[in-house]
C-alpha positions in Angstrom: 0.0 0.0 0.0 2.8 2.4 0.8 4.4 1.8 -2.6 1.1 2.4 -4.3 0.7 5.6 -2.3 4.2 6.7 -3.3 3.4 5.9 -7.0 0.1 7.8 -6.9 1.8 10.7 -5.2 4.4 10.8 -7.9 1.7 10.7 -10.6 -0.2 13.6 -9.0 3.1 15.4 -8.6 3.2 15.6 -12.4 -0.2 17.4 -12.5 1.4 20.7 -13.1 3.3 19.4 -16.2 0.2 17.7 -17.6 -1.9 20.8 -17.0 0.6 23.1 -18.6 0.7 20.9 -21.7 -3.1 20.9 -22.0 -3.4 24.7 -21.4 -0.5 25.9 -23.4 -0.4 23.7 -26.5 1.9 25.1 -29.1 2.3 28.2 -27.0 4.4 26.3 -24.5 7.2 27.4 -26.8 6.5 30.9 -25.5 7.4 29.7 -22.0 10.7 28.4 -23.2 11.3 31.7 -25.1 10.7 33.7 -21.9 12.9 31.2 -19.8 15.8 31.7 -22.3 15.5 35.5 -22.0 15.6 35.5 -18.2 18.4 32.9 -18.0 20.6 34.8 -20.5 19.9 38.1 -18.7 20.8 36.8 -15.3 23.7 34.5 -16.1 26.7 36.1 -17.9 28.1 32.6 -18.7 25.3 31.9 -21.1 26.6 32.2 -24.7 24.9 32.1 -28.1 25.4 28.3 -28.5 22.7 27.7 -25.8 19.9 28.6 -28.2 20.4 25.7 -30.7 21.4 23.3 -27.9 18.1 24.1 -26.0 15.9 23.8 -29.0 17.5 20.6 -30.4 17.5 19.0 -27.0 13.9 19.6 -26.2 12.8 18.7 -29.7 14.7 15.4 -29.6 13.1 14.6 -26.3 9.7 15.5 -27.6 10.2 13.2 -30.6 11.2 10.3 -28.3 8.1 10.8 -26.1 5.8 11.0 -29.2 7.3 7.9 -30.7 6.9 5.9 -27.5 3.3 7.0 -27.4 2.8 5.7 -30.9 2.1 9.0 -32.4 5.4 10.2 -33.9 5.9 13.8 -34.7 6.2 15.0 -38.3 9.8 14.9 -39.5 11.6 18.2 -39.3 14.1 19.2 -42.0 17.1 21.4 -41.5 15.3 24.5 -42.8 12.4 24.2 -40.4 14.8 23.5 -37.5 17.0 26.5 -38.3 13.8 28.7 -38.6 12.7 27.7 -35.1 16.2 28.2 -33.7 16.4 31.7 -35.3 13.1 32.6 -33.7 14.3 31.4 -30.3 17.6 33.3 -30.7 15.7 36.6 -30.4 15.2 35.8 -26.7 19.0 35.2 -26.3 19.9 38.5 -28.0 17.5 40.5 -25.9 18.7 38.8 -22.8 22.3 39.9 -23.5 21.2 43.5 -24.0 19.1 43.3 -20.8 22.3 42.6 -18.8 23.2 46.2 -19.2 19.8 47.9 -19.6 17.0 47.2 -17.2 14.5 48.8 -19.5 14.8 45.8 -21.8 13.4 43.5 -19.1 10.6 45.9 -18.5 9.8 46.0 -22.2 9.9 42.2 -22.4 7.4 41.9 -19.6 5.2 44.3 -21.6 5.6 42.1 -24.7 4.5 39.1 -22.6 1.4 40.8 -21.4 0.6 42.3 -24.8 1.0 39.0 -26.6 -0.9 37.1 -23.9 2.0 34.7 -24.1 1.0 33.5 -27.6 4.2 32.4 -29.2 3.9 33.9 -32.6 2.9 37.3 -31.1 5.6 37.2 -28.5 8.3 36.6 -31.2 6.9 39.5 -33.2 7.2 41.7 -30.1 10.7 40.5 -29.4 11.8 41.2 -33.0 10.4 44.7 -32.7 12.3 45.2 -29.5 15.5 43.9 -31.1 15.2 46.4 -33.9 15.0 49.3 -31.4 18.0 47.9 -29.5 20.1 47.6 -32.7 19.2 51.1 -33.7 20.2 52.4 -30.3 23.5 50.5 -30.4 24.4 52.0 -33.8 23.7 55.4 -32.3 25.7 54.6 -29.2 22.8 55.3 -26.9 20.8 53.3 -24.5 17.6 51.7 -25.9 14.4 53.5 -25.0 11.6 51.7 -23.1 9.1 53.9 -24.8 10.4 53.1 -28.2 10.3 49.4 -27.5 6.8 49.5 -26.2 5.7 51.5 -29.3 7.5 48.9 -31.5 5.7 46.1 -29.7 2.3 47.8 -30.1 2.9 48.3 -33.9 4.1 44.8 -34.4 1.0 43.3 -32.7 -1.7 45.7 -33.8 -2.5 43.7 -37.0 -2.9 40.5 -35.0 -2.4 37.0 -36.3 -3.7 36.1 -39.8 -6.9 33.9 -39.8 -6.2 30.3 -40.7 -7.2 29.4 -44.3 -9.4 26.6 -42.9 -11.5 29.2 -41.0 -11.8 31.3 -44.1 -13.0 28.3 -46.1 -15.5 27.6 -43.3 -16.9 31.1 -43.7 -17.3 30.6 -47.4 -19.2 27.3 -46.7 -21.6 29.0 -44.3 -22.2 31.8 -46.9 -22.9 29.1 -49.5 -25.4 27.4 -47.2 -27.2 30.7 -46.5 -27.2 31.5 -50.2 -28.7 28.2 -51.2 -30.9 27.1 -48.4 -31.1 30.0 -46.0 -31.9 29.6 -42.3 -35.0 29.2 -40.2 -34.9 32.9 -39.4 -34.0 34.1 -42.9 -34.9 31.9 -45.9 -32.7 32.2 -49.0 -34.1 34.7 -51.5 -32.8 32.4 -54.2 -34.5 29.2 -53.0 -36.7 29.0 -56.1 -33.8 29.6 -58.4 -31.7 26.8 -56.8 -34.7 24.5 -56.8 -35.0 25.1 -60.6 -31.3 24.4 -61.0 -31.8 21.0 -59.4 -34.7 20.2 -61.6 -32.8 21.1 -64.7 -29.5 19.5 -63.6 -30.1 16.5 -61.3 -26.4 16.1 -60.5 -27.0 18.6 -57.7 -24.4 21.3 -58.1 -25.4 22.9 -54.8 -24.6 19.7 -52.9 -21.3 19.1 -54.8 -20.1 22.6 -54.1 -20.9 22.3 -50.4 -19.2 18.9 -50.1 -16.1 20.2 -52.0 -15.8 23.2 -49.6 -16.2 20.9 -46.6 -13.6 18.5 -48.0 -11.2 21.5 -48.7 -11.7 22.8 -45.1 -11.0 19.4 -43.6 -7.9 18.9 -45.7 -6.7 22.5 -44.9 -7.1 21.9 -41.2 -4.9 18.8 -41.5 -2.3 20.8 -43.4 -2.3 23.6 -40.8 -2.0 21.1 -37.9 1.0 19.5 -39.6 2.6 22.9 -40.2 2.1 24.4 -36.7 5.3 25.2 -34.8 5.8 22.4 -32.3 5.6 23.4 -28.7 8.9 21.7 -28.1 
């Protein structure tokens, strides 16, 4: 019984890790991004090699876990790996600058709040911060917190692009309203589409709807495969 209690205790001790995986999804990468920034800022021994080592190490461990679970991750080529390392490297660069300028840490906290810790948005904010820091370095002046916050605002104001699958879904809903209408608002073209079916029994309306539904499902799969992995 004591062994079982210990095992159960260990399992529940992993609650935080499980919960974080559920809650964060692909945005767990944002947590690693923020961790790299703080670690670099607070430890002068951290050098640029840490970025690739961190990403590759975590990615390889994720691949092992996924393989053992019978659901292997999509293979990652060198281009994709380098892209992810380059994104993560922004955290390292800002961490180095933050060693000498407290305002960078303050701006990074602002980027975290502004992005709601969504990875794509956080990286955009960090890139904007880096641009301000590089400009200040060239001018041999300290980076401005106000300029960094303004850069973050500008980078994030457009928001993330809507996934193509959702756009196709909106077209499908529009097609349904156009051809069949709703209980509250019948289609003004109902008679026309009824006549179309009478004239052409192959049912163009149904085929278009099915084609759009198939395209949406296929696009959702493509988008899922292309998402940046949380590890």
